[in-house]
HTML snippet that shows the backbone in 3Dmol.js (N, CA, C, O; Angstrom):
<script src="https://3Dmol.org/build/3Dmol-min.js"></script>
<div id="view" style="width:600px;height:400px;position:relative"></div>
<script>
const pdb = `
ATOM      1  N   UNK A   1      -6.017  17.310  -6.588  1.00  0.00           N
ATOM      2  CA  UNK A   1      -5.823  16.030  -5.934  1.00  0.00           C
ATOM      3  C   UNK A   1      -6.447  14.943  -6.820  1.00  0.00           C
ATOM      4  O   UNK A   1      -7.614  15.034  -7.200  1.00  0.00           O
ATOM      5  N   UNK A   2      -5.668  13.938  -7.134  1.00  0.00           N
ATOM      6  CA  UNK A   2      -6.140  12.831  -7.961  1.00  0.00           C
ATOM      7  C   UNK A   2      -6.454  11.647  -7.058  1.00  0.00           C
ATOM      8  O   UNK A   2      -5.594  11.176  -6.313  1.00  0.00           O
ATOM      9  N   UNK A   3      -7.690  11.171  -7.130  1.00  0.00           N
ATOM     10  CA  UNK A   3      -8.089  10.011  -6.338  1.00  0.00           C
ATOM     11  C   UNK A   3      -7.791   8.737  -7.121  1.00  0.00           C
ATOM     12  O   UNK A   3      -8.088   8.651  -8.313  1.00  0.00           O
ATOM     13  N   UNK A   4      -7.207   7.751  -6.452  1.00  0.00           N
ATOM     14  CA  UNK A   4      -6.955   6.450  -7.062  1.00  0.00           C
ATOM     15  C   UNK A   4      -7.382   5.363  -6.084  1.00  0.00           C
ATOM     16  O   UNK A   4      -7.351   5.554  -4.868  1.00  0.00           O
ATOM     17  N   UNK A   5      -7.767   4.258  -6.616  1.00  0.00           N
ATOM     18  CA  UNK A   5      -8.070   3.095  -5.789  1.00  0.00           C
ATOM     19  C   UNK A   5      -6.743   2.402  -5.488  1.00  0.00           C
ATOM     20  O   UNK A   5      -5.796   2.489  -6.270  1.00  0.00           O
ATOM     21  N   UNK A   6      -6.685   1.725  -4.365  1.00  0.00           N
ATOM     22  CA  UNK A   6      -5.434   1.077  -3.966  1.00  0.00           C
ATOM     23  C   UNK A   6      -5.012   0.038  -5.015  1.00  0.00           C
ATOM     24  O   UNK A   6      -3.820  -0.129  -5.273  1.00  0.00           O
ATOM     25  N   UNK A   7      -5.982  -0.657  -5.619  1.00  0.00           N
ATOM     26  CA  UNK A   7      -5.666  -1.636  -6.662  1.00  0.00           C
ATOM     27  C   UNK A   7      -4.974  -0.958  -7.846  1.00  0.00           C
ATOM     28  O   UNK A   7      -4.034  -1.511  -8.418  1.00  0.00           O
ATOM     29  N   UNK A   8      -5.436   0.236  -8.211  1.00  0.00           N
ATOM     30  CA  UNK A   8      -4.819   0.957  -9.324  1.00  0.00           C
ATOM     31  C   UNK A   8      -3.358   1.276  -9.013  1.00  0.00           C
ATOM     32  O   UNK A   8      -2.488   1.129  -9.871  1.00  0.00           O
ATOM     33  N   UNK A   9      -3.096   1.709  -7.790  1.00  0.00           N
ATOM     34  CA  UNK A   9      -1.724   2.070  -7.414  1.00  0.00           C
ATOM     35  C   UNK A   9      -0.826   0.837  -7.400  1.00  0.00           C
ATOM     36  O   UNK A   9       0.319   0.887  -7.850  1.00  0.00           O
ATOM     37  N   UNK A  10      -1.353  -0.267  -6.880  1.00  0.00           N
ATOM     38  CA  UNK A  10      -0.568  -1.501  -6.870  1.00  0.00           C
ATOM     39  C   UNK A  10      -0.253  -1.919  -8.305  1.00  0.00           C
ATOM     40  O   UNK A  10       0.876  -2.298  -8.614  1.00  0.00           O
ATOM     41  N   UNK A  11      -1.262  -1.849  -9.181  1.00  0.00           N
ATOM     42  CA  UNK A  11      -1.049  -2.212 -10.586  1.00  0.00           C
ATOM     43  C   UNK A  11       0.016  -1.327 -11.241  1.00  0.00           C
ATOM     44  O   UNK A  11       0.841  -1.818 -12.011  1.00  0.00           O
ATOM     45  N   UNK A  12       0.000  -0.017 -10.935  1.00  0.00           N
ATOM     46  CA  UNK A  12       1.015   0.893 -11.481  1.00  0.00           C
ATOM     47  C   UNK A  12       2.420   0.467 -11.038  1.00  0.00           C
ATOM     48  O   UNK A  12       3.350   0.408 -11.843  1.00  0.00           O
ATOM     49  N   UNK A  13       2.549   0.174  -9.748  1.00  0.00           N
ATOM     50  CA  UNK A  13       3.859  -0.200  -9.215  1.00  0.00           C
ATOM     51  C   UNK A  13       4.330  -1.554  -9.735  1.00  0.00           C
ATOM     52  O   UNK A  13       5.519  -1.748  -9.986  1.00  0.00           O
ATOM     53  N   UNK A  14       3.397  -2.486  -9.895  1.00  0.00           N
ATOM     54  CA  UNK A  14       3.741  -3.798 -10.451  1.00  0.00           C
ATOM     55  C   UNK A  14       4.295  -3.615 -11.869  1.00  0.00           C
ATOM     56  O   UNK A  14       5.294  -4.229 -12.242  1.00  0.00           O
ATOM     57  N   UNK A  15       3.637  -2.770 -12.639  1.00  0.00           N
ATOM     58  CA  UNK A  15       4.093  -2.513 -14.006  1.00  0.00           C
ATOM     59  C   UNK A  15       5.480  -1.855 -14.011  1.00  0.00           C
ATOM     60  O   UNK A  15       6.340  -2.220 -14.812  1.00  0.00           O
ATOM     61  N   UNK A  16       5.691  -0.890 -13.116  1.00  0.00           N
ATOM     62  CA  UNK A  16       6.983  -0.198 -13.037  1.00  0.00           C
ATOM     63  C   UNK A  16       8.124  -1.144 -12.671  1.00  0.00           C
ATOM     64  O   UNK A  16       9.234  -1.022 -13.191  1.00  0.00           O
ATOM     65  N   UNK A  17       7.840  -2.090 -11.767  1.00  0.00           N
ATOM     66  CA  UNK A  17       8.887  -2.979 -11.260  1.00  0.00           C
ATOM     67  C   UNK A  17       8.977  -4.307 -12.016  1.00  0.00           C
ATOM     68  O   UNK A  17       9.867  -5.114 -11.749  1.00  0.00           O
ATOM     69  N   UNK A  18       8.062  -4.532 -12.952  1.00  0.00           N
ATOM     70  CA  UNK A  18       8.126  -5.746 -13.754  1.00  0.00           C
ATOM     71  C   UNK A  18       7.546  -6.971 -13.078  1.00  0.00           C
ATOM     72  O   UNK A  18       7.920  -8.093 -13.420  1.00  0.00           O
ATOM     73  N   UNK A  19       6.653  -6.791 -12.137  1.00  0.00           N
ATOM     74  CA  UNK A  19       5.990  -7.919 -11.485  1.00  0.00           C
ATOM     75  C   UNK A  19       5.709  -7.642 -10.018  1.00  0.00           C
ATOM     76  O   UNK A  19       6.266  -6.720  -9.422  1.00  0.00           O
ATOM     77  N   UNK A  20       4.839  -8.456  -9.454  1.00  0.00           N
ATOM     78  CA  UNK A  20       4.451  -8.279  -8.059  1.00  0.00           C
ATOM     79  C   UNK A  20       5.610  -8.555  -7.108  1.00  0.00           C
ATOM     80  O   UNK A  20       5.867  -7.766  -6.199  1.00  0.00           O
ATOM     81  N   UNK A  21       6.304  -9.659  -7.308  1.00  0.00           N
ATOM     82  CA  UNK A  21       7.408 -10.013  -6.392  1.00  0.00           C
ATOM     83  C   UNK A  21       8.563  -9.008  -6.429  1.00  0.00           C
ATOM     84  O   UNK A  21       9.063  -8.624  -5.372  1.00  0.00           O
ATOM     85  N   UNK A  22       9.003  -8.569  -7.619  1.00  0.00           N
ATOM     86  CA  UNK A  22      10.061  -7.547  -7.626  1.00  0.00           C
ATOM     87  C   UNK A  22       9.626  -6.248  -6.928  1.00  0.00           C
ATOM     88  O   UNK A  22      10.419  -5.603  -6.241  1.00  0.00           O
ATOM     89  N   UNK A  23       8.350  -5.879  -7.120  1.00  0.00           N
ATOM     90  CA  UNK A  23       7.850  -4.681  -6.463  1.00  0.00           C
ATOM     91  C   UNK A  23       7.857  -4.849  -4.946  1.00  0.00           C
ATOM     92  O   UNK A  23       8.251  -3.940  -4.216  1.00  0.00           O
ATOM     93  N   UNK A  24       7.422  -6.009  -4.480  1.00  0.00           N
ATOM     94  CA  UNK A  24       7.380  -6.275  -3.047  1.00  0.00           C
ATOM     95  C   UNK A  24       8.786  -6.287  -2.446  1.00  0.00           C
ATOM     96  O   UNK A  24       8.993  -5.803  -1.333  1.00  0.00           O
ATOM     97  N   UNK A  25       9.744  -6.836  -3.181  1.00  0.00           N
ATOM     98  CA  UNK A  25      11.137  -6.815  -2.699  1.00  0.00           C
ATOM     99  C   UNK A  25      11.642  -5.379  -2.592  1.00  0.00           C
ATOM    100  O   UNK A  25      12.282  -5.013  -1.606  1.00  0.00           O
ATOM    101  N   UNK A  26      11.354  -4.570  -3.604  1.00  0.00           N
ATOM    102  CA  UNK A  26      11.833  -3.183  -3.622  1.00  0.00           C
ATOM    103  C   UNK A  26      11.209  -2.350  -2.509  1.00  0.00           C
ATOM    104  O   UNK A  26      11.862  -1.467  -1.953  1.00  0.00           O
ATOM    105  N   UNK A  27       9.955  -2.624  -2.182  1.00  0.00           N
ATOM    106  CA  UNK A  27       9.255  -1.827  -1.173  1.00  0.00           C
ATOM    107  C   UNK A  27       9.174  -2.520   0.185  1.00  0.00           C
ATOM    108  O   UNK A  27       8.534  -2.015   1.107  1.00  0.00           O
ATOM    109  N   UNK A  28       9.825  -3.680   0.306  1.00  0.00           N
ATOM    110  CA  UNK A  28       9.810  -4.461   1.565  1.00  0.00           C
ATOM    111  C   UNK A  28       8.380  -4.759   2.015  1.00  0.00           C
ATOM    112  O   UNK A  28       7.997  -4.468   3.147  1.00  0.00           O
ATOM    113  N   UNK A  29       7.606  -5.341   1.110  1.00  0.00           N
ATOM    114  CA  UNK A  29       6.211  -5.678   1.394  1.00  0.00           C
ATOM    115  C   UNK A  29       5.994  -7.176   1.245  1.00  0.00           C
ATOM    116  O   UNK A  29       6.747  -7.855   0.545  1.00  0.00           O
ATOM    117  N   UNK A  30       4.972  -7.681   1.900  1.00  0.00           N
ATOM    118  CA  UNK A  30       4.608  -9.091   1.810  1.00  0.00           C
ATOM    119  C   UNK A  30       3.773  -9.318   0.549  1.00  0.00           C
ATOM    120  O   UNK A  30       2.684  -8.756   0.433  1.00  0.00           O
ATOM    121  N   UNK A  31       4.256 -10.124  -0.395  1.00  0.00           N
ATOM    122  CA  UNK A  31       3.515 -10.319  -1.649  1.00  0.00           C
ATOM    123  C   UNK A  31       2.149 -10.974  -1.451  1.00  0.00           C
ATOM    124  O   UNK A  31       1.207 -10.654  -2.175  1.00  0.00           O
ATOM    125  N   UNK A  32       2.027 -11.880  -0.488  1.00  0.00           N
ATOM    126  CA  UNK A  32       0.739 -12.523  -0.239  1.00  0.00           C
ATOM    127  C   UNK A  32      -0.303 -11.535   0.232  1.00  0.00           C
ATOM    128  O   UNK A  32      -1.435 -11.535  -0.250  1.00  0.00           O
ATOM    129  N   UNK A  33       0.084 -10.688   1.180  1.00  0.00           N
ATOM    130  CA  UNK A  33      -0.849  -9.687   1.699  1.00  0.00           C
ATOM    131  C   UNK A  33      -1.226  -8.695   0.610  1.00  0.00           C
ATOM    132  O   UNK A  33      -2.397  -8.341   0.465  1.00  0.00           O
ATOM    133  N   UNK A  34      -0.240  -8.247  -0.154  1.00  0.00           N
ATOM    134  CA  UNK A  34      -0.503  -7.278  -1.212  1.00  0.00           C
ATOM    135  C   UNK A  34      -1.388  -7.874  -2.302  1.00  0.00           C
ATOM    136  O   UNK A  34      -2.233  -7.180  -2.869  1.00  0.00           O
ATOM    137  N   UNK A  35      -1.199  -9.136  -2.590  1.00  0.00           N
ATOM    138  CA  UNK A  35      -2.026  -9.813  -3.575  1.00  0.00           C
ATOM    139  C   UNK A  35      -3.483  -9.881  -3.114  1.00  0.00           C
ATOM    140  O   UNK A  35      -4.403  -9.652  -3.899  1.00  0.00           O
ATOM    141  N   UNK A  36      -3.683 -10.199  -1.834  1.00  0.00           N
ATOM    142  CA  UNK A  36      -5.052 -10.243  -1.289  1.00  0.00           C
ATOM    143  C   UNK A  36      -5.681  -8.854  -1.271  1.00  0.00           C
ATOM    144  O   UNK A  36      -6.875  -8.711  -1.534  1.00  0.00           O
ATOM    145  N   UNK A  37      -4.905  -7.852  -0.969  1.00  0.00           N
ATOM    146  CA  UNK A  37      -5.382  -6.474  -0.978  1.00  0.00           C
ATOM    147  C   UNK A  37      -5.773  -6.065  -2.397  1.00  0.00           C
ATOM    148  O   UNK A  37      -6.788  -5.401  -2.606  1.00  0.00           O
ATOM    149  N   UNK A  38      -4.974  -6.461  -3.344  1.00  0.00           N
ATOM    150  CA  UNK A  38      -5.212  -6.151  -4.759  1.00  0.00           C
ATOM    151  C   UNK A  38      -6.498  -6.799  -5.265  1.00  0.00           C
ATOM    152  O   UNK A  38      -7.223  -6.206  -6.064  1.00  0.00           O
ATOM    153  N   UNK A  39      -6.785  -8.028  -4.796  1.00  0.00           N
ATOM    154  CA  UNK A  39      -7.996  -8.743  -5.218  1.00  0.00           C
ATOM    155  C   UNK A  39      -9.235  -8.330  -4.423  1.00  0.00           C
ATOM    156  O   UNK A  39     -10.345  -8.758  -4.741  1.00  0.00           O
ATOM    157  N   UNK A  40      -9.055  -7.508  -3.397  1.00  0.00           N
ATOM    158  CA  UNK A  40     -10.190  -7.065  -2.597  1.00  0.00           C
ATOM    159  C   UNK A  40     -10.530  -7.987  -1.443  1.00  0.00           C
ATOM    160  O   UNK A  40     -11.552  -7.797  -0.783  1.00  0.00           O
ATOM    161  N   UNK A  41      -9.691  -8.987  -1.188  1.00  0.00           N
ATOM    162  CA  UNK A  41      -9.931  -9.905  -0.076  1.00  0.00           C
ATOM    163  C   UNK A  41      -9.598  -9.238   1.258  1.00  0.00           C
ATOM    164  O   UNK A  41     -10.168  -9.596   2.288  1.00  0.00           O
ATOM    165  N   UNK A  42      -8.698  -8.292   1.244  1.00  0.00           N
ATOM    166  CA  UNK A  42      -8.375  -7.456   2.406  1.00  0.00           C
ATOM    167  C   UNK A  42      -8.832  -6.046   2.060  1.00  0.00           C
ATOM    168  O   UNK A  42      -8.600  -5.568   0.949  1.00  0.00           O
ATOM    169  N   UNK A  43      -9.480  -5.383   3.006  1.00  0.00           N
ATOM    170  CA  UNK A  43     -10.050  -4.075   2.690  1.00  0.00           C
ATOM    171  C   UNK A  43      -9.275  -2.904   3.277  1.00  0.00           C
ATOM    172  O   UNK A  43      -9.265  -1.820   2.693  1.00  0.00           O
ATOM    173  N   UNK A  44      -8.639  -3.098   4.396  1.00  0.00           N
ATOM    174  CA  UNK A  44      -7.972  -1.983   5.057  1.00  0.00           C
ATOM    175  C   UNK A  44      -6.461  -2.123   4.949  1.00  0.00           C
ATOM    176  O   UNK A  44      -5.896  -3.185   5.208  1.00  0.00           O
ATOM    177  N   UNK A  45      -5.832  -1.040   4.567  1.00  0.00           N
ATOM    178  CA  UNK A  45      -4.372  -1.001   4.523  1.00  0.00           C
ATOM    179  C   UNK A  45      -3.899  -0.088   5.642  1.00  0.00           C
ATOM    180  O   UNK A  45      -4.483   0.969   5.882  1.00  0.00           O
ATOM    181  N   UNK A  46      -2.854  -0.495   6.316  1.00  0.00           N
ATOM    182  CA  UNK A  46      -2.307   0.310   7.400  1.00  0.00           C
ATOM    183  C   UNK A  46      -1.560   1.528   6.888  1.00  0.00           C
ATOM    184  O   UNK A  46      -1.242   1.630   5.703  1.00  0.00           O
ATOM    185  N   UNK A  47      -1.288   2.442   7.797  1.00  0.00           N
ATOM    186  CA  UNK A  47      -0.609   3.683   7.434  1.00  0.00           C
ATOM    187  C   UNK A  47       0.770   3.445   6.836  1.00  0.00           C
ATOM    188  O   UNK A  47       1.159   4.129   5.889  1.00  0.00           O
ATOM    189  N   UNK A  48       1.513   2.483   7.377  1.00  0.00           N
ATOM    190  CA  UNK A  48       2.861   2.210   6.865  1.00  0.00           C
ATOM    191  C   UNK A  48       2.798   1.678   5.429  1.00  0.00           C
ATOM    192  O   UNK A  48       3.590   2.087   4.580  1.00  0.00           O
ATOM    193  N   UNK A  49       1.865   0.776   5.163  1.00  0.00           N
ATOM    194  CA  UNK A  49       1.706   0.254   3.805  1.00  0.00           C
ATOM    195  C   UNK A  49       1.321   1.375   2.850  1.00  0.00           C
ATOM    196  O   UNK A  49       1.877   1.477   1.756  1.00  0.00           O
ATOM    197  N   UNK A  50       0.385   2.206   3.249  1.00  0.00           N
ATOM    198  CA  UNK A  50      -0.017   3.331   2.399  1.00  0.00           C
ATOM    199  C   UNK A  50       1.164   4.252   2.122  1.00  0.00           C
ATOM    200  O   UNK A  50       1.321   4.741   1.003  1.00  0.00           O
ATOM    201  N   UNK A  51       1.991   4.491   3.129  1.00  0.00           N
ATOM    202  CA  UNK A  51       3.163   5.340   2.949  1.00  0.00           C
ATOM    203  C   UNK A  51       4.110   4.734   1.907  1.00  0.00           C
ATOM    204  O   UNK A  51       4.633   5.444   1.049  1.00  0.00           O
ATOM    205  N   UNK A  52       4.322   3.429   1.989  1.00  0.00           N
ATOM    206  CA  UNK A  52       5.221   2.772   1.031  1.00  0.00           C
ATOM    207  C   UNK A  52       4.657   2.795  -0.383  1.00  0.00           C
ATOM    208  O   UNK A  52       5.407   2.806  -1.359  1.00  0.00           O
ATOM    209  N   UNK A  53       3.328   2.801  -0.488  1.00  0.00           N
ATOM    210  CA  UNK A  53       2.681   2.872  -1.804  1.00  0.00           C
ATOM    211  C   UNK A  53       2.513   4.317  -2.267  1.00  0.00           C
ATOM    212  O   UNK A  53       1.968   4.574  -3.341  1.00  0.00           O
ATOM    213  N   UNK A  54       2.987   5.261  -1.445  1.00  0.00           N
ATOM    214  CA  UNK A  54       2.870   6.691  -1.718  1.00  0.00           C
ATOM    215  C   UNK A  54       1.412   7.116  -1.849  1.00  0.00           C
ATOM    216  O   UNK A  54       1.032   7.830  -2.777  1.00  0.00           O
ATOM    217  N   UNK A  55       0.609   6.657  -0.893  1.00  0.00           N
ATOM    218  CA  UNK A  55      -0.812   6.998  -0.826  1.00  0.00           C
ATOM    219  C   UNK A  55      -1.142   7.548   0.553  1.00  0.00           C
ATOM    220  O   UNK A  55      -0.379   7.377   1.504  1.00  0.00           O
ATOM    221  N   UNK A  56      -2.275   8.203   0.647  1.00  0.00           N
ATOM    222  CA  UNK A  56      -2.817   8.558   1.950  1.00  0.00           C
ATOM    223  C   UNK A  56      -4.312   8.340   1.903  1.00  0.00           C
ATOM    224  O   UNK A  56      -4.948   8.472   0.857  1.00  0.00           O
ATOM    225  N   UNK A  57      -4.855   8.007   3.050  1.00  0.00           N
ATOM    226  CA  UNK A  57      -6.279   7.695   3.152  1.00  0.00           C
ATOM    227  C   UNK A  57      -7.085   8.988   3.123  1.00  0.00           C
ATOM    228  O   UNK A  57      -6.776   9.945   3.834  1.00  0.00           O
ATOM    229  N   UNK A  58      -8.118   9.001   2.293  1.00  0.00           N
ATOM    230  CA  UNK A  58      -9.052  10.116   2.211  1.00  0.00           C
ATOM    231  C   UNK A  58     -10.442   9.522   2.343  1.00  0.00           C
ATOM    232  O   UNK A  58     -10.821   8.614   1.604  1.00  0.00           O
ATOM    233  N   UNK A  59     -11.186  10.045   3.289  1.00  0.00           N
ATOM    234  CA  UNK A  59     -12.540   9.530   3.509  1.00  0.00           C
ATOM    235  C   UNK A  59     -13.533  10.464   2.840  1.00  0.00           C
ATOM    236  O   UNK A  59     -13.500  11.678   3.040  1.00  0.00           O
ATOM    237  N   UNK A  60     -14.418   9.878   2.043  1.00  0.00           N
ATOM    238  CA  UNK A  60     -15.456  10.659   1.383  1.00  0.00           C
ATOM    239  C   UNK A  60     -16.813  10.139   1.848  1.00  0.00           C
ATOM    240  O   UNK A  60     -16.992   8.945   2.092  1.00  0.00           O
ATOM    241  N   UNK A  61     -17.739  11.040   1.961  1.00  0.00           N
ATOM    242  CA  UNK A  61     -19.100  10.680   2.316  1.00  0.00           C
ATOM    243  C   UNK A  61     -20.027  11.033   1.157  1.00  0.00           C
ATOM    244  O   UNK A  61     -19.877  12.073   0.516  1.00  0.00           O
ATOM    245  N   UNK A  62     -20.987  10.145   0.902  1.00  0.00           N
ATOM    246  CA  UNK A  62     -21.937  10.343  -0.178  1.00  0.00           C
ATOM    247  C   UNK A  62     -23.331  10.329   0.418  1.00  0.00           C
ATOM    248  O   UNK A  62     -23.672   9.422   1.177  1.00  0.00           O
ATOM    249  N   UNK A  63     -24.128  11.305   0.090  1.00  0.00           N
ATOM    250  CA  UNK A  63     -25.502  11.376   0.574  1.00  0.00           C
ATOM    251  C   UNK A  63     -26.330  10.309  -0.132  1.00  0.00           C
ATOM    252  O   UNK A  63     -26.327  10.214  -1.359  1.00  0.00           O
ATOM    253  N   UNK A  64     -27.038   9.509   0.657  1.00  0.00           N
ATOM    254  CA  UNK A  64     -27.805   8.401   0.096  1.00  0.00           C
ATOM    255  C   UNK A  64     -29.113   8.887  -0.506  1.00  0.00           C
ATOM    256  O   UNK A  64     -29.472   8.480  -1.610  1.00  0.00           O
ATOM    257  N   UNK A  65     -29.825   9.748   0.199  1.00  0.00           N
ATOM    258  CA  UNK A  65     -31.091  10.282  -0.316  1.00  0.00           C
ATOM    259  C   UNK A  65     -31.015  11.804  -0.370  1.00  0.00           C
ATOM    260  O   UNK A  65     -30.542  12.441   0.572  1.00  0.00           O
ATOM    261  N   UNK A  66     -31.484  12.389  -1.479  1.00  0.00           N
ATOM    262  CA  UNK A  66     -31.461  13.868  -1.597  1.00  0.00           C
ATOM    263  C   UNK A  66     -32.461  14.548  -0.676  1.00  0.00           C
ATOM    264  O   UNK A  66     -32.555  15.775  -0.665  1.00  0.00           O
TER     265      UNK A  66
END
`;
const viewer = $3Dmol.createViewer("view");
viewer.addModel(pdb, "pdb");
viewer.setStyle({}, {cartoon: {color: "spectrum"}});
viewer.zoomTo();
viewer.render();
</script>
């Protein structure tokens, strides 16, 4: 299983489609929302958006003190 950040996946798709707007048109996504998500202004993506980006949410926990 390869872990990726949502920004990385958006960047991959933008590159594949030749820009943010063409990618959003192809995947029926809102470019403004995706842009904010890409910049980290929005933190949570819904299940439908993740599905369109071909991602799934995986929760990891890290121990703070040994």
